[in-house]
OpenMM code with the backbone's topology and positions (N, CA, C; nanometers):
from openmm import Vec3, app, unit

residues = "MET ALA VAL PHE ASN VAL ALA LEU LEU ALA LEU SER LEU GLY VAL MET PHE VAL VAL PHE GLU ARG ASN TYR ALA LEU GLY GLY GLN LEU LEU VAL GLY GLY ALA ALA ALA PHE ALA PHE GLY LEU TYR ARG TYR ARG THR ALA LYS ALA GLU LEU GLY ASP PRO SER ALA GLU THR ALA ASP PRO GLU PRO GLY GLU GLU GLN ASP".split()
positions = [
    Vec3(0.5964, 2.7473, 4.0827),
    Vec3(0.6568, 2.6166, 4.0669),
    Vec3(0.7021, 2.5983, 3.9236),
    Vec3(0.8124, 2.5312, 3.9070),
    Vec3(0.8681, 2.5088, 3.7739),
    Vec3(0.7823, 2.4143, 3.6910),
    Vec3(0.7058, 2.3306, 3.7570),
    Vec3(0.6223, 2.2345, 3.6839),
    Vec3(0.5192, 2.3081, 3.5996),
    Vec3(0.4630, 2.4167, 3.6520),
    Vec3(0.3639, 2.4920, 3.5768),
    Vec3(0.4268, 2.5648, 3.4576),
    Vec3(0.5518, 2.6070, 3.4714),
    Vec3(0.6207, 2.6690, 3.3585),
    Vec3(0.6408, 2.5686, 3.2455),
    Vec3(0.6804, 2.4471, 3.2800),
    Vec3(0.6980, 2.3422, 3.1794),
    Vec3(0.5645, 2.3077, 3.1153),
    Vec3(0.4597, 2.3003, 3.1960),
    Vec3(0.3268, 2.2688, 3.1436),
    Vec3(0.2805, 2.3765, 3.0462),
    Vec3(0.2979, 2.5017, 3.0819),
    Vec3(0.2570, 2.6112, 2.9948),
    Vec3(0.3362, 2.6111, 2.8647),
    Vec3(0.4657, 2.5870, 2.8724),
    Vec3(0.5487, 2.5810, 2.7527),
    Vec3(0.5050, 2.4674, 2.6611),
    Vec3(0.4843, 2.3492, 2.7172),
    Vec3(0.4450, 2.2342, 2.6364),
    Vec3(0.3076, 2.2539, 2.5736),
    Vec3(0.2130, 2.3067, 2.6501),
    Vec3(0.0793, 2.3317, 2.5956),
    Vec3(0.0852, 2.4345, 2.4830),
    Vec3(0.1599, 2.5409, 2.5024),
    Vec3(0.1695, 2.6454, 2.4005),
    Vec3(0.2357, 2.5934, 2.2731),
    Vec3(0.3465, 2.5232, 2.2887),
    Vec3(0.4143, 2.4684, 2.1719),
    Vec3(0.3285, 2.3640, 2.1008),
    Vec3(0.2560, 2.2846, 2.1781),
    Vec3(0.1687, 2.1850, 2.1185),
    Vec3(0.0621, 2.2470, 2.0305),
    Vec3(-0.0001, 2.3532, 2.0807),
    Vec3(-0.1021, 2.4225, 2.0015),
    Vec3(-0.0396, 2.4836, 1.8761),
    Vec3(0.0776, 2.5432, 1.8903),
    Vec3(0.1427, 2.6051, 1.7740),
    Vec3(0.1822, 2.5019, 1.6688),
    Vec3(0.2322, 2.3874, 1.7118),
    Vec3(0.2672, 2.2827, 1.6155),
    Vec3(0.1434, 2.2322, 1.5418),
    Vec3(0.0328, 2.2191, 1.6126),
    Vec3(-0.0899, 2.1704, 1.5482),
    Vec3(-0.1462, 2.2751, 1.4522),
    Vec3(-0.1522, 2.3998, 1.4966),
    Vec3(-0.2181, 2.5035, 1.4168),
    Vec3(-0.1312, 2.5497, 1.3005),
    Vec3(-0.0051, 2.5825, 1.3254),
    Vec3(0.0768, 2.6441, 1.2216),
    Vec3(0.1534, 2.5431, 1.1360),
    Vec3(0.2022, 2.4368, 1.1937),
    Vec3(0.2830, 2.3401, 1.1199),
    Vec3(0.2032, 2.2194, 1.0730),
    Vec3(0.0813, 2.2031, 1.1233),
    Vec3(-0.0022, 2.0867, 1.0916),
    Vec3(0.0692, 1.9559, 1.1275),
    Vec3(0.1511, 1.9618, 1.2323),
    Vec3(0.2226, 1.8441, 1.2806),
    Vec3(0.1431, 1.7895, 1.3991),
    Vec3(0.0493, 1.7034, 1.3679),
    Vec3(-0.0428, 1.6540, 1.4701),
    Vec3(0.0242, 1.5563, 1.5667),
    Vec3(0.1220, 1.4830, 1.5206),
    Vec3(0.1886, 1.3850, 1.6077),
    Vec3(0.2662, 1.4565, 1.7184),
    Vec3(0.3553, 1.5471, 1.6791),
    Vec3(0.4362, 1.6179, 1.7786),
    Vec3(0.3506, 1.7137, 1.8616),
    Vec3(0.2594, 1.7843, 1.7949),
    Vec3(0.1725, 1.8768, 1.8674),
    Vec3(0.0837, 1.8053, 1.9672),
    Vec3(0.0309, 1.6907, 1.9289),
    Vec3(-0.0520, 1.6127, 2.0206),
    Vec3(0.0260, 1.5606, 2.1391),
    Vec3(0.1480, 1.5160, 2.1131),
    Vec3(0.2323, 1.4676, 2.2227),
    Vec3(0.2643, 1.5804, 2.3201),
    Vec3(0.2926, 1.6981, 2.2677),
    Vec3(0.3207, 1.8114, 2.3558),
    Vec3(0.1973, 1.8537, 2.4344),
    Vec3(0.0814, 1.8486, 2.3701),
    Vec3(-0.0424, 1.8828, 2.4405),
    Vec3(-0.0706, 1.7846, 2.5542),
    Vec3(-0.0552, 1.6571, 2.5272),
    Vec3(-0.0794, 1.5559, 2.6310),
    Vec3(0.0239, 1.5682, 2.7430),
    Vec3(0.1496, 1.5884, 2.7055),
    Vec3(0.2547, 1.6054, 2.8060),
    Vec3(0.2342, 1.7297, 2.8906),
    Vec3(0.1908, 1.8389, 2.8283),
    Vec3(0.1637, 1.9620, 2.9022),
    Vec3(0.0459, 1.9468, 2.9962),
    Vec3(-0.0577, 1.8772, 2.9506),
    Vec3(-0.1735, 1.8540, 3.0369),
    Vec3(-0.1354, 1.7650, 3.1549),
    Vec3(-0.0517, 1.6651, 3.1301),
    Vec3(-0.0067, 1.5777, 3.2387),
    Vec3(0.0802, 1.6547, 3.3380),
    Vec3(0.1676, 1.7405, 3.2882),
    Vec3(0.2520, 1.8208, 3.3772),
    Vec3(0.1672, 1.9172, 3.4596),
    Vec3(0.0645, 1.9742, 3.3985),
    Vec3(-0.0247, 2.0639, 3.4725),
    Vec3(-0.0999, 1.9880, 3.5815),
    Vec3(-0.1485, 1.8684, 3.5488),
    Vec3(-0.2201, 1.7878, 3.6479),
    Vec3(-0.1271, 1.7485, 3.7627),
    Vec3(-0.0033, 1.7127, 3.7299),
    Vec3(0.0940, 1.6768, 3.8329),
    Vec3(0.1265, 1.7974, 3.9212),
    Vec3(0.1429, 1.9139, 3.8613),
    Vec3(0.1698, 2.0354, 3.9381),
    Vec3(0.0541, 2.0714, 4.0294),
    Vec3(-0.0674, 2.0540, 3.9805),
    Vec3(-0.1854, 2.0804, 4.0629),
    Vec3(-0.1923, 1.9833, 4.1797),
    Vec3(-0.1610, 1.8568, 4.1548),
    Vec3(-0.1585, 1.7563, 4.2615),
    Vec3(-0.0546, 1.7936, 4.3672),
    Vec3(0.0658, 1.8291, 4.3230),
    Vec3(0.1714, 1.8650, 4.4182),
    Vec3(0.1362, 1.9910, 4.4955),
    Vec3(0.0727, 2.0864, 4.4309),
    Vec3(0.0327, 2.2096, 4.4975),
    Vec3(-0.0691, 2.1813, 4.6073),
    Vec3(-0.1684, 2.1005, 4.5748),
    Vec3(-0.2734, 2.0703, 4.6734),
    Vec3(-0.2208, 1.9867, 4.7897),
    Vec3(-0.1335, 1.8904, 4.7627),
    Vec3(-0.0790, 1.8100, 4.8723),
    Vec3(0.0122, 1.8929, 4.9617),
    Vec3(0.0921, 1.9808, 4.9023),
    Vec3(0.1792, 2.0664, 4.9828),
    Vec3(0.0968, 2.1625, 5.0672),
    Vec3(-0.0096, 2.2149, 5.0100),
    Vec3(-0.0963, 2.3062, 5.0833),
    Vec3(-0.1634, 2.2348, 5.2001),
    Vec3(-0.2054, 2.1101, 5.1793),
    Vec3(-0.2688, 2.0338, 5.2865),
    Vec3(-0.1675, 1.9972, 5.3953),
    Vec3(-0.0443, 1.9643, 5.3559),
    Vec3(0.0580, 1.9278, 5.4547),
    Vec3(0.0998, 2.0464, 5.5405),
    Vec3(0.0924, 2.1655, 5.4854),
    Vec3(0.1307, 2.2844, 5.5611),
    Vec3(0.0219, 2.3300, 5.6562),
    Vec3(-0.0938, 2.2649, 5.6491),
    Vec3(-0.1996, 2.2926, 5.7441),
    Vec3(-0.2896, 2.4075, 5.7059),
    Vec3(-0.3059, 2.4330, 5.5785),
    Vec3(-0.3960, 2.5388, 5.5346),
    Vec3(-0.5396, 2.4937, 5.5574),
    Vec3(-0.6183, 2.5677, 5.6360),
    Vec3(-0.7549, 2.5240, 5.6668),
    Vec3(-0.8462, 2.5202, 5.5448),
    Vec3(-0.8180, 2.5983, 5.4405),
    Vec3(-0.9032, 2.5956, 5.3223),
    Vec3(-0.8811, 2.4695, 5.2395),
    Vec3(-0.7719, 2.3975, 5.2626),
    Vec3(-0.7436, 2.2759, 5.1864),
    Vec3(-0.8126, 2.1537, 5.2464),
    Vec3(-0.8602, 2.1654, 5.3698),
    Vec3(-0.9248, 2.0511, 5.4340),
    Vec3(-1.0687, 2.0379, 5.3868),
    Vec3(-1.1186, 1.9147, 5.3900),
    Vec3(-1.2573, 1.8929, 5.3488),
    Vec3(-1.3502, 1.9184, 5.4666),
    Vec3(-1.4728, 1.9533, 5.4363),
    Vec3(-1.5702, 1.9805, 5.5414),
    Vec3(-1.6218, 1.8521, 5.6042),
    Vec3(-1.6321, 1.7456, 5.5253),
    Vec3(-1.6821, 1.6180, 5.5748),
    Vec3(-1.5653, 1.5307, 5.6182),
    Vec3(-1.5688, 1.4765, 5.7388),
    Vec3(-1.4597, 1.3890, 5.7827),
    Vec3(-1.4674, 1.2549, 5.7103),
    Vec3(-1.3545, 1.1894, 5.7031),
    Vec3(-1.3502, 1.0558, 5.6445),
    Vec3(-1.4235, 0.9577, 5.7355),
    Vec3(-1.4762, 0.8507, 5.6808),
    Vec3(-1.5425, 0.7504, 5.7675),
    Vec3(-1.4448, 0.6954, 5.8704),
    Vec3(-1.4891, 0.6887, 5.9930),
    Vec3(-1.4061, 0.6373, 6.1016),
    Vec3(-1.3329, 0.7445, 6.1772),
    Vec3(-1.3350, 0.8694, 6.1288),
    Vec3(-1.2677, 0.9777, 6.1985),
    Vec3(-1.3676, 1.0470, 6.2908),
    Vec3(-1.3146, 1.0950, 6.4014),
    Vec3(-1.4009, 1.1649, 6.4976),
    Vec3(-1.4023, 1.3137, 6.4652),
    Vec3(-1.5151, 1.3767, 6.4961),
    Vec3(-1.5243, 1.5210, 6.4830),
    Vec3(-1.4953, 1.5850, 6.6170),
    Vec3(-1.4341, 1.7031, 6.6137),
    Vec3(-1.4048, 1.7766, 6.7371),
    Vec3(-1.5245, 1.8548, 6.7839),
] * unit.nanometer
topology = app.Topology()
chain = topology.addChain("A")
for resn in residues:
    res = topology.addResidue(resn, chain)
    for name in ("N", "CA", "C"):
        topology.addAtom(name, app.Element.getBySymbol(name[0]), res)
């Protein structure tokens, strides 16, 4: 997914700006943006996996009010 590529780029650049340039404002913004993009990509990955019917994505405990087979 392209979201993970953007997340990796932002995280890497953020660390480099903080470590090598001592630019904490820009580096911090890139780190936060990269972490948010990674979290969003993980959310989209898990929802897509659940919608496609992957049995490993389902929970073992049913939601309250749901019947068990």
